[in-house]
Backbone bond lengths (Angstrom), bond angles and torsions (degrees), N, CA, C in turn:
res aa  C-N    CA-C-N  psi(-1)  N-CA   C-N-CA  omega(-1)  CA-C   N-CA-C  phi
1 M - - - 1.478 - - 1.495 109.17 -
2 I 1.364 114.00 127.09 1.462 120.73 176.97 1.551 108.71 -83.64
3 S 1.351 116.27 131.18 1.428 121.24 -179.78 1.508 108.50 -139.60
4 G 1.333 116.24 -173.41 1.449 121.62 -178.72 1.537 112.72 -67.71
5 T 1.322 117.52 -11.08 1.457 118.98 177.99 1.522 113.66 -100.63
6 T 1.330 117.48 -3.05 1.470 121.84 -175.72 1.535 109.31 -70.44
7 A 1.308 112.64 132.25 1.466 119.90 171.57 1.547 109.67 -90.63
8 F 1.368 116.19 145.26 1.465 120.79 -175.64 1.548 110.88 -115.44
9 V 1.328 113.63 148.10 1.459 120.12 167.56 1.552 105.12 -125.47
10 A 1.303 114.46 129.55 1.473 121.35 177.10 1.532 109.31 -89.60
11 M 1.298 116.69 141.28 1.500 121.41 170.36 1.505 104.85 -112.60
12 L 1.369 115.78 114.83 1.471 122.69 -172.48 1.550 108.31 -102.19
13 G 1.276 117.45 124.82 1.435 122.83 176.54 1.510 110.27 -164.36
14 H 1.339 115.16 178.14 1.497 120.12 179.95 1.520 105.26 -160.54
15 P 1.380 117.92 102.91 1.499 127.68 -2.19 1.538 109.38 -80.44
16 V 1.326 115.57 -176.38 1.462 119.99 177.35 1.510 113.23 -129.52
17 H 1.323 120.55 2.81 1.419 120.92 -175.48 1.506 114.15 -65.82
18 Q 1.388 116.92 -17.55 1.453 121.19 -178.47 1.542 115.28 -93.99
19 V 1.361 115.35 -4.58 1.457 118.11 -170.36 1.552 110.57 -73.88
20 R 1.360 113.80 147.37 1.454 121.58 -178.05 1.551 113.31 -117.32
21 T 1.350 116.05 -14.47 1.441 120.12 -176.94 1.496 114.75 -60.39
22 P 1.378 120.49 -41.66 1.454 119.36 177.29 1.549 114.01 -55.85
23 A 1.340 116.49 -42.91 1.467 117.67 178.99 1.474 111.92 -62.35
24 A 1.360 117.99 -41.34 1.431 121.86 -179.54 1.537 111.34 -66.29
25 F 1.346 117.23 -43.09 1.449 120.62 177.63 1.498 112.99 -64.63
26 N 1.321 116.44 -42.13 1.462 121.61 -176.05 1.543 110.60 -68.49
27 A 1.357 115.92 -35.11 1.450 121.12 175.70 1.529 109.98 -62.75
28 W 1.337 115.77 -44.23 1.473 121.34 -179.82 1.518 108.43 -63.04
29 A 1.338 119.15 -48.01 1.457 122.82 -179.03 1.520 112.04 -59.10
30 Q 1.335 117.29 -43.12 1.432 120.22 177.41 1.488 112.86 -65.28
31 Q 1.346 118.81 -42.32 1.447 122.05 178.85 1.500 111.76 -61.50
32 R 1.354 117.88 -37.74 1.414 121.34 -173.18 1.562 114.06 -97.89
33 N 1.396 111.27 6.56 1.456 116.53 179.53 1.525 112.84 58.83
34 V 1.403 117.79 38.89 1.435 125.55 177.11 1.512 107.36 -93.90
35 D 1.273 118.62 125.19 1.462 124.11 -178.50 1.503 111.49 -80.53
36 A 1.342 114.54 70.04 1.468 121.06 -176.80 1.512 109.79 -148.30
37 V 1.295 119.13 152.38 1.436 124.23 -179.90 1.513 110.18 -143.09
38 M 1.350 117.42 143.65 1.474 121.43 175.24 1.543 108.27 -108.85
39 I 1.296 116.46 132.13 1.446 121.12 178.73 1.549 110.14 -125.91
40 A 1.312 115.29 139.47 1.482 121.15 -179.46 1.514 110.30 -82.95
41 I 1.351 116.74 132.67 1.451 122.28 -179.74 1.527 109.20 -126.30
42 D 1.321 114.76 120.31 1.461 120.72 -179.67 1.503 110.76 -82.11
43 V 1.356 115.54 107.70 1.455 124.08 -172.64 1.539 108.49 -119.22
44 A 1.320 117.17 115.72 1.457 119.30 175.61 1.530 110.12 -69.64
45 P 1.334 118.01 152.18 1.472 119.08 -176.71 1.553 114.56 -52.51
46 A 1.326 116.36 -37.51 1.488 119.76 -178.36 1.506 111.74 -66.74
47 S 1.324 120.06 -16.04 1.466 124.84 -178.36 1.495 113.59 -106.61
48 L 1.325 117.60 4.65 1.438 119.89 -177.00 1.552 111.98 -62.58
49 A 1.319 117.81 -49.60 1.489 122.69 -177.36 1.564 109.39 -58.56
50 T 1.312 115.45 -45.82 1.476 120.28 -179.88 1.502 111.33 -61.15
51 T 1.352 116.60 -43.33 1.447 123.07 179.92 1.522 110.46 -60.83
52 L 1.352 117.61 -42.00 1.481 121.92 -179.36 1.577 109.63 -68.24
53 T 1.292 115.39 -36.05 1.489 117.78 173.66 1.524 111.16 -60.15
54 A 1.288 116.41 -43.27 1.482 120.00 177.84 1.540 110.86 -65.21
55 L 1.315 114.01 -35.07 1.492 118.68 177.34 1.532 112.87 -60.39
56 R 1.311 114.62 -37.43 1.468 120.01 -179.97 1.523 111.23 -59.85
57 G 1.306 114.58 -35.86 1.461 119.66 -176.94 1.544 115.59 -90.80
58 W 1.288 114.11 -1.94 1.517 121.21 -175.29 1.532 106.40 -84.88
59 Q 1.342 117.18 94.80 1.460 122.50 -169.38 1.485 111.81 -64.47
60 N 1.324 122.76 -33.97 1.448 123.81 -177.12 1.540 109.86 -99.57
61 C 1.343 118.18 32.23 1.430 121.21 179.49 1.548 107.74 -113.25
62 L 1.317 116.35 130.89 1.459 122.06 178.25 1.491 111.41 -79.17
63 G 1.328 117.61 -25.49 1.442 120.38 -175.72 1.513 111.09 149.02
64 A 1.318 115.49 -149.00 1.488 119.46 -176.64 1.513 111.12 -151.23
65 V 1.313 115.41 152.83 1.429 123.87 165.55 1.505 107.33 -104.42
66 V 1.320 118.46 138.46 1.451 121.80 -171.72 1.536 108.30 -119.51
67 T 1.314 116.50 130.85 1.463 121.22 177.06 1.498 110.36 -127.91
68 Y 1.320 115.67 -173.99 1.489 123.98 -176.80 1.491 109.69 -52.17
69 P 1.359 118.83 134.42 1.465 127.47 3.49 1.542 115.29 -106.83
70 H 1.278 116.21 30.45 1.478 121.41 -166.44 1.497 114.29 -100.35
71 K 1.300 121.99 -4.57 1.465 123.07 -168.02 1.554 113.38 -62.39
72 Q 1.316 115.64 -34.42 1.459 119.17 177.70 1.511 112.26 -86.65
73 A 1.299 116.98 -43.41 1.486 120.34 -176.38 1.516 110.13 -65.02
74 V 1.329 118.61 -31.01 1.476 118.97 -175.71 1.518 113.05 -66.63
75 V 1.317 119.17 -23.61 1.430 122.29 -173.79 1.502 112.36 -58.21
76 A 1.306 118.88 -42.71 1.488 124.40 -178.21 1.556 109.50 -63.88
77 E 1.287 120.48 -19.67 1.456 121.80 -176.65 1.507 114.14 -94.02
78 L 1.332 117.19 -1.12 1.463 119.60 -173.15 1.520 112.25 -98.80
79 D 1.332 117.08 159.87 1.456 121.61 -176.43 1.509 114.53 -90.81
80 S 1.370 115.61 -30.24 1.511 120.10 -179.90 1.523 106.02 -150.84
81 L 1.324 112.29 156.78 1.474 119.53 -171.86 1.516 110.67 -138.25
82 T 1.319 117.14 150.00 1.466 118.76 171.47 1.518 107.65 -78.16
83 D 1.318 116.37 169.12 1.441 122.32 -178.83 1.567 110.44 -62.32
84 A 1.292 116.47 -38.38 1.496 120.03 -179.52 1.536 108.97 -62.73
85 V 1.320 120.58 -38.93 1.436 123.89 -178.26 1.517 107.24 -67.57
86 R 1.350 118.83 -43.06 1.467 120.89 179.76 1.501 112.45 -61.14
87 I 1.340 116.31 -35.57 1.487 120.04 -179.10 1.487 111.48 -73.72
88 V 1.358 118.02 -48.40 1.451 119.81 -170.24 1.494 112.19 -92.52
89 G 1.339 119.55 -13.27 1.434 122.08 178.18 1.496 114.56 71.99
90 A 1.353 118.40 28.90 1.458 122.08 -178.60 1.521 107.11 -151.49
91 A 1.341 113.79 151.77 1.495 121.35 178.76 1.510 108.36 -134.51
92 N 1.339 117.10 145.43 1.445 119.41 175.35 1.509 113.02 -125.84
93 V 1.317 117.45 0.78 1.486 120.33 178.88 1.510 108.08 -146.76
94 I 1.326 115.26 141.25 1.475 121.08 -177.57 1.521 107.05 -132.82
95 R 1.322 116.29 128.54 1.478 121.40 171.50 1.537 107.55 -98.36
96 R 1.335 112.75 127.70 1.475 117.96 174.89 1.537 107.71 -92.98
97 M 1.343 115.42 119.84 1.454 122.39 175.13 1.526 111.33 -76.12
98 A 1.328 118.35 164.32 1.461 121.78 -178.23 1.503 112.70 -59.61
99 D 1.329 117.45 -28.39 1.484 119.09 177.28 1.469 115.76 -91.67
100 G 1.348 118.79 10.51 1.474 124.79 178.94 1.486 113.44 89.46
101 H 1.290 118.58 -2.72 1.499 123.43 176.58 1.518 107.85 -60.47
102 L 1.323 116.75 136.50 1.499 121.58 -176.97 1.540 108.24 -114.55
103 H 1.357 114.96 122.34 1.437 123.10 -175.62 1.497 109.24 -113.08
104 G 1.295 117.69 118.97 1.506 120.88 -173.84 1.504 113.76 -98.80
105 G 1.329 116.09 141.08 1.416 123.16 175.90 1.499 112.53 -133.80
106 M 1.349 116.19 174.21 1.470 119.97 -179.99 1.545 109.76 -141.15
107 T 1.352 114.11 122.99 1.481 119.70 -174.38 1.549 111.65 -120.15
108 D 1.324 119.82 -4.11 1.469 119.21 -173.94 1.538 110.63 -60.01
109 G 1.295 118.66 -39.55 1.465 123.25 -177.61 1.547 109.09 -66.86
110 L 1.334 115.82 -44.09 1.458 118.75 179.14 1.512 111.63 -62.93
111 G 1.329 115.85 -37.68 1.457 120.74 177.77 1.513 111.81 -64.22
112 M 1.308 117.42 -41.19 1.453 120.82 177.66 1.499 112.22 -62.85
113 V 1.353 116.11 -50.08 1.471 118.22 -178.65 1.505 113.26 -66.82
114 T 1.367 117.97 -37.79 1.469 119.25 176.38 1.536 111.30 -62.90
115 A 1.333 117.11 -40.77 1.479 121.31 177.53 1.499 111.91 -63.47
116 L 1.302 116.23 -41.35 1.488 120.39 178.73 1.525 109.25 -60.86
117 R 1.294 117.69 -47.94 1.454 121.21 -178.74 1.527 112.55 -66.67
118 N 1.348 113.94 -35.15 1.507 117.31 175.16 1.514 111.18 -63.95
119 N 1.342 115.54 -27.98 1.473 120.84 179.09 1.513 111.98 -90.42
120 G 1.320 117.70 8.90 1.455 121.45 175.23 1.536 114.22 83.77
121 F 1.331 117.69 11.79 1.466 122.53 179.16 1.526 110.14 -101.52
122 D 1.335 116.60 118.43 1.521 121.91 177.46 1.531 105.77 -97.26
123 P 1.325 116.89 115.60 1.519 119.44 -179.70 1.544 112.84 -67.18
124 T 1.300 117.68 -18.77 1.470 122.55 -172.57 1.577 110.09 -56.50
125 G 1.312 117.33 123.99 1.427 123.56 175.99 1.510 113.61 75.47
126 R 1.317 121.01 9.78 1.479 124.39 -177.39 1.523 111.20 -95.02
127 A 1.292 114.19 157.84 1.479 122.55 170.85 1.518 107.52 -94.57
128 V 1.358 117.01 137.19 1.472 120.73 -173.39 1.532 108.02 -137.66
129 R 1.332 115.10 138.56 1.467 121.86 170.50 1.573 107.48 -111.03
130 L 1.292 115.67 125.19 1.467 122.76 179.37 1.516 109.15 -113.61
131 I 1.339 113.92 127.66 1.490 121.33 176.92 1.537 108.67 -102.36
132 G 1.317 117.34 110.64 1.456 120.61 177.12 1.501 112.04 117.41
133 A 1.314 116.55 121.43 1.460 122.09 179.15 1.540 111.74 -115.84
134 G 1.337 114.90 28.25 1.488 119.85 175.04 1.485 110.46 -80.85
135 G 1.366 114.48 -158.15 1.484 118.33 -176.15 1.508 113.39 -59.69
136 A 1.365 117.57 -52.85 1.435 119.76 178.60 1.512 113.06 -63.96
137 G 1.360 115.27 -44.45 1.481 118.58 -179.75 1.519 113.19 -60.33
138 S 1.299 117.60 -37.20 1.442 122.95 -178.93 1.526 109.96 -66.93
139 A 1.320 116.59 -43.41 1.478 119.67 178.86 1.527 110.87 -67.89
140 I 1.332 116.85 -36.11 1.450 118.59 179.50 1.506 111.06 -69.83
141 A 1.341 115.94 -38.85 1.486 120.44 174.74 1.532 112.68 -54.93
142 L 1.362 116.19 -48.29 1.423 119.80 -179.29 1.510 112.38 -64.77
143 A 1.335 116.25 -44.60 1.492 120.43 179.36 1.525 111.83 -63.16
144 L 1.331 118.92 -37.56 1.466 121.44 176.37 1.519 110.77 -63.80
145 L 1.334 116.82 -43.94 1.439 119.93 177.62 1.586 111.51 -60.63
146 D 1.298 113.26 -42.23 1.510 118.22 -180.00 1.504 110.18 -70.03
147 A 1.352 117.93 -25.85 1.466 120.67 175.63 1.555 112.32 -78.90
148 G 1.313 116.42 -4.56 1.449 118.98 172.94 1.550 117.61 93.93
149 V 1.353 116.75 25.15 1.464 118.25 179.22 1.551 106.78 -62.27
150 A 1.314 113.79 148.88 1.457 119.86 -178.84 1.521 112.21 -77.90
151 R 1.335 115.56 -35.84 1.480 118.73 -178.96 1.545 108.79 -154.00
152 L 1.298 117.30 136.57 1.425 122.17 -179.73 1.520 109.94 -124.32
153 V 1.292 118.26 126.00 1.470 124.74 175.84 1.490 107.97 -110.64
154 V 1.354 119.06 124.10 1.434 123.07 -176.43 1.552 109.30 -109.65
155 D 1.338 117.60 125.59 1.475 122.02 174.05 1.481 108.78 -110.53
156 D 1.351 117.08 146.73 1.435 122.60 168.55 1.509 108.52 -159.76
157 I 1.374 116.06 146.09 1.475 118.80 -179.44 1.481 109.43 -70.08
158 D 1.320 120.20 -23.26 1.481 126.21 177.03 1.530 107.92 -91.99
159 A 1.302 116.65 101.32 1.479 121.09 -175.56 1.544 110.84 -63.97
160 D 1.318 117.58 -36.73 1.491 119.77 179.33 1.503 111.12 -64.58
161 R 1.323 116.52 -44.18 1.476 122.37 179.17 1.512 109.67 -60.32
162 R 1.342 115.99 -43.47 1.471 118.49 179.13 1.492 112.30 -64.88
163 S 1.334 116.66 -41.57 1.472 121.53 179.58 1.518 110.91 -62.61
164 Q 1.379 116.39 -41.68 1.450 118.86 178.83 1.500 111.51 -64.09
165 L 1.330 117.99 -40.68 1.447 119.30 178.06 1.490 111.88 -64.76
166 L 1.347 119.41 -44.16 1.439 123.13 177.32 1.517 111.87 -56.95
167 A 1.315 115.62 -42.73 1.475 119.10 -179.75 1.540 110.57 -65.36
168 R 1.316 116.73 -40.01 1.491 116.77 -179.82 1.533 110.48 -69.26
169 L 1.301 117.01 -36.82 1.499 120.71 179.06 1.511 110.52 -67.46
170 H 1.323 117.63 -43.71 1.488 120.35 178.03 1.524 109.76 -61.86
171 A 1.322 119.49 -38.71 1.442 122.10 180.00 1.499 113.02 -68.68
172 A 1.321 114.66 -39.79 1.460 120.76 -175.09 1.543 110.75 -81.63
173 R 1.331 117.63 -35.92 1.473 120.95 -176.47 1.530 105.99 -132.90
174 P 1.356 117.68 72.36 1.444 121.85 -175.77 1.537 114.79 -61.03
175 E 1.289 117.68 -20.11 1.481 121.00 179.61 1.494 113.53 -83.17
176 A 1.327 117.88 -11.04 1.460 121.89 -174.06 1.536 111.09 -79.02
177 V 1.326 115.99 149.49 1.466 122.25 175.31 1.550 108.26 -96.63
178 V 1.327 113.29 100.76 1.466 121.52 -178.69 1.505 111.81 -125.34
179 A 1.316 118.54 134.53 1.429 120.46 -179.88 1.511 112.22 -140.62
180 G 1.329 117.07 162.39 1.445 122.38 179.62 1.527 112.74 -100.45
181 A 1.306 116.83 2.59 1.474 120.23 -179.37 1.473 108.63 -152.17
182 A 1.306 118.25 147.47 1.464 124.49 176.48 1.487 110.42 -105.56
183 D 1.368 115.23 143.85 1.475 116.87 171.79 1.511 110.18 -79.78
184 K 1.331 116.24 169.29 1.472 120.80 -171.19 1.516 110.20 -66.30
185 D 1.282 121.57 -16.84 1.471 121.70 -178.38 1.510 110.87 -99.00
186 F 1.352 120.14 4.04 1.433 122.60 -179.53 1.528 111.27 -64.35
187 A 1.316 118.76 124.45 1.455 124.12 -174.13 1.549 108.53 -124.90
188 P 1.374 117.48 87.25 1.419 118.68 -174.64 1.550 112.07 -71.35
189 A 1.328 116.34 145.42 1.434 122.63 172.12 1.524 111.78 -84.80
190 L 1.333 114.09 -16.42 1.448 121.70 -178.51 1.547 109.76 -146.41
191 V 1.298 117.71 136.17 1.475 121.16 169.32 1.528 107.61 -128.01
192 V 1.333 116.12 134.70 1.447 122.85 -173.99 1.553 109.12 -122.79
193 N 1.330 114.66 128.03 1.464 117.03 171.82 1.522 108.36 -95.85
194 A 1.309 115.87 110.85 1.479 121.39 177.93 1.519 110.43 -110.15
195 T 1.286 117.75 37.03 1.499 125.06 176.25 1.472 109.58 -118.91
196 P 1.347 119.92 170.57 1.429 123.00 175.29 1.541 114.51 -78.44
197 V 1.348 116.50 -2.25 1.494 119.11 -178.99 1.526 108.82 -59.10
198 G 1.324 114.82 126.28 1.454 121.33 -179.49 1.514 112.06 104.61
199 M 1.341 118.89 -6.86 1.437 123.64 -177.07 1.532 110.16 -65.49
200 N 1.325 115.78 138.21 1.469 123.49 169.86 1.547 111.47 55.23
201 G 1.328 115.37 40.31 1.446 121.15 174.66 1.526 115.89 85.15
202 D 1.350 117.70 5.10 1.445 121.28 173.53 1.529 109.84 -55.36
203 P 1.347 117.43 119.96 1.469 117.30 -174.29 1.505 115.47 -81.77
204 A 1.369 117.84 0.26 1.446 120.78 -176.77 1.519 109.83 -68.30
205 Y 1.340 116.52 155.60 1.468 123.16 175.22 1.525 108.41 -107.06
206 P 1.293 119.86 140.41 1.453 122.69 174.68 1.490 111.71 -65.96
207 I 1.296 117.53 -39.61 1.502 122.51 172.43 1.536 107.50 -148.31
208 P 1.335 116.22 156.59 1.495 118.92 176.08 1.563 111.00 -62.48
209 L 1.265 115.65 156.04 1.470 119.09 178.57 1.547 114.12 -99.92
210 D 1.337 115.70 -14.05 1.437 118.31 -168.07 1.532 113.31 -67.08
211 A 1.291 120.58 -20.95 1.442 122.15 -177.65 1.502 114.32 -94.64
212 L 1.291 117.08 -0.30 1.474 120.87 -179.17 1.492 112.87 -81.10
213 P 1.380 116.17 143.81 1.476 118.31 175.05 1.528 109.90 -60.63
214 P 1.329 118.23 148.53 1.451 120.30 -175.65 1.531 113.20 -60.68
215 S 1.350 120.25 -29.20 1.455 122.74 -178.16 1.550 112.10 -86.91
216 C 1.334 117.44 -2.23 1.453 120.46 -176.37 1.519 111.82 -61.66
217 L 1.350 117.85 129.10 1.380 120.13 173.58 1.527 112.40 -80.97
218 V 1.347 116.57 131.23 1.427 121.59 -174.61 1.518 107.66 -109.17
219 A 1.368 117.15 116.81 1.473 120.14 -173.83 1.522 106.99 -120.07
220 D 1.358 115.78 149.65 1.435 123.83 178.61 1.512 109.13 -132.46
221 I 1.306 117.75 150.73 1.465 122.29 173.73 1.540 113.92 -103.17
222 V 1.342 116.87 -5.46 1.468 121.02 -177.27 1.568 107.71 -63.16
223 P 1.331 117.48 127.33 1.450 119.35 -179.61 1.505 114.81 -78.95
224 T 1.334 118.37 -32.14 1.467 123.55 -175.35 1.539 110.69 -139.37
225 P 1.318 117.41 120.38 1.469 127.86 1.03 1.556 110.20 -75.92
226 A 1.284 116.11 163.35 1.475 118.89 179.80 1.512 110.28 -63.66
227 V 1.333 116.38 -43.97 1.453 120.50 176.79 1.555 106.68 -108.45
228 T 1.316 113.25 104.16 1.457 118.21 177.95 1.490 111.12 -74.08
229 D 1.338 117.03 167.99 1.470 120.87 176.83 1.536 110.76 -54.92
230 W 1.342 114.91 -38.76 1.448 119.59 178.74 1.527 114.18 -63.28
231 L 1.344 113.76 -45.31 1.474 118.94 177.56 1.528 111.38 -65.95
232 A 1.366 117.18 -39.33 1.420 120.73 176.99 1.554 114.31 -61.57
233 A 1.355 113.78 -40.83 1.464 117.49 173.31 1.485 113.86 -65.71
234 A 1.317 116.97 -39.47 1.463 121.06 176.63 1.516 111.33 -61.17
235 R 1.298 116.11 -45.68 1.482 118.93 177.87 1.483 112.64 -62.31
236 Q 1.376 116.41 -38.73 1.454 119.80 179.19 1.560 111.30 -64.35
237 R 1.344 113.91 -30.67 1.488 117.80 177.23 1.498 112.86 -79.92
238 G 1.365 118.07 -4.55 1.436 120.03 177.08 1.513 115.90 101.52
239 H 1.381 116.61 2.96 1.440 119.63 -179.57 1.549 110.62 -78.34
240 P 1.304 119.48 143.70 1.471 120.36 165.60 1.509 108.49 -66.64
241 I 1.341 118.02 146.13 1.464 120.53 179.45 1.523 111.37 -128.44
242 Q 1.312 113.41 163.50 1.480 121.44 174.96 1.511 106.79 -140.30
243 T 1.345 116.04 133.43 1.447 121.82 -175.22 1.494 115.66 -96.98
244 G 1.330 115.33 162.73 1.478 120.91 173.88 1.505 114.19 -54.54
245 P 1.363 117.17 -50.52 1.468 117.24 177.83 1.544 115.41 -57.05
246 E 1.308 117.81 -28.25 1.463 119.54 175.33 1.530 110.75 -66.29
247 M 1.357 116.71 -39.42 1.448 118.91 175.14 1.535 110.53 -65.28
248 I 1.266 118.02 -39.60 1.474 120.72 -178.80 1.555 108.50 -63.26
249 A 1.345 117.09 -42.44 1.467 120.08 177.63 1.538 108.47 -64.37
250 G 1.295 119.74 -38.34 1.407 123.56 -176.79 1.551 113.68 -65.92
251 Q 1.372 115.91 -29.49 1.456 117.45 -178.40 1.532 112.65 -100.10
252 L 1.315 119.47 -2.12 1.441 120.80 -177.55 1.516 111.67 -59.25
253 P 1.349 121.39 -42.23 1.482 117.59 175.47 1.471 114.07 -57.28
254 A 1.316 119.36 -42.16 1.460 122.85 -177.01 1.525 108.10 -68.28
255 L 1.361 120.07 -40.29 1.425 121.07 177.74 1.538 111.70 -62.05
256 I 1.278 116.17 -43.92 1.468 121.27 179.08 1.489 110.77 -63.14
257 T 1.320 118.03 -44.06 1.453 121.31 179.78 1.523 112.91 -62.97
258 H 1.341 117.42 -35.38 1.453 121.63 177.91 1.521 110.65 -66.67
259 L 1.351 113.16 -44.90 1.470 118.73 -177.28 1.536 111.93 -75.87
260 L 1.320 116.08 -37.45 1.495 123.71 -176.76 1.525 109.45 -129.06
261 P 1.328 117.95 82.47 1.454 118.04 -175.88 1.578 113.40 -58.06
262 D 1.284 116.20 -24.96 1.467 116.85 177.79 1.519 113.61 -70.54
263 A 1.307 115.82 -12.34 1.481 120.27 176.10 1.532 113.98 -86.84
264 A 1.318 118.92 1.79 1.436 124.03 -174.67 1.516 111.89 -56.65
265 D 1.341 116.63 -34.65 1.488 117.68 -176.49 1.539 110.19 -99.77
266 D 1.303 118.73 11.02 1.458 121.97 177.92 1.477 110.75 -77.55
267 V 1.334 121.12 96.20 1.452 123.54 -174.52 1.538 109.70 -60.51
268 A 1.306 117.55 -26.67 1.467 117.71 -177.78 1.475 111.16 -65.47
269 C 1.357 119.73 -31.99 1.436 119.90 -177.45 1.573 110.64 -76.18
270 R 1.342 113.81 -4.65 1.478 114.71 176.74 1.517 111.64 -95.87
271 G 1.338 116.76 1.73 1.435 116.94 -179.88 1.471 111.87 -93.79
C-alpha cells in the first residue's frame, strides 16, 4: 500500500514498457516489509536533465535506476560517481542524498558475473566475445576483466564507441588482454549480447551462431522477451544460455545496496 510514508525509486528509460527491475524490486520490498516502491518513468533524452533536477527536489525519493538509452548521458548530470562509473563512463543506479546530491553507480557488470556464476560458469581464464560497447556493455566488459577472463573481444557497430571503450579498459586494466577484433581461430567460451537487438520480439541476431563452439555459453541482457529468438536458436543448437532476467536478478542486491546502504547485510535481498 502506497501512503504518505512510502519512499520512491524512479526507473528512467525510453521506452520503459519492457523493463523488469521494478517488479523485482517491488517484490523484494513487499517480502521484507520495506515501505518503498519503484515506478517506471518514460523520459525522452531531451528531458533527462530536467527530470534529474526534479529528482533532486523529490524529498521522499531514494534515487533512480537508469536504463537504455540514458546510462552514458546521465553521468554528466551527477554529483559523485563510483570508480566503476568513472572507468566505463556509464551509470545505471543513482542514490539521492538528503540534500539532493546524486551519487551514481553501475551494477550491470556485477549482475552479469553473478548470473554466470549462478549458472555454473566461472569466467576466470576464459575467452569471451562481447557484443556492444554502450553503457551496459562497458560495465560488463570491466566486470569480466575483474573476474579474470583470459581474453576479451569487444564488437560494436559504432567503431568510435568501441575504440573509446577499449582505450578506457586498457588504461584502467593495463594487464588485461582486450581487443576489438577476433582472429579466425578465436573460440569463445562465452558470448554476450549487450545490445538492444532482440528486444520486444525483434527477430534479428546480434551475431550469427554457426561459428560458435558447441559448448559456448550464449548470454543476453535483453529483458523482454526473456528468451529472444537468438537465445532460442542457440538453445536449439545445443548451447547453454543465460537470459536478461537472470542478469537483472543477479544485480538486484547491488542495486538495493546502492539505493539503501542499510540493506547491505540483508541476506534476503541477495536471494
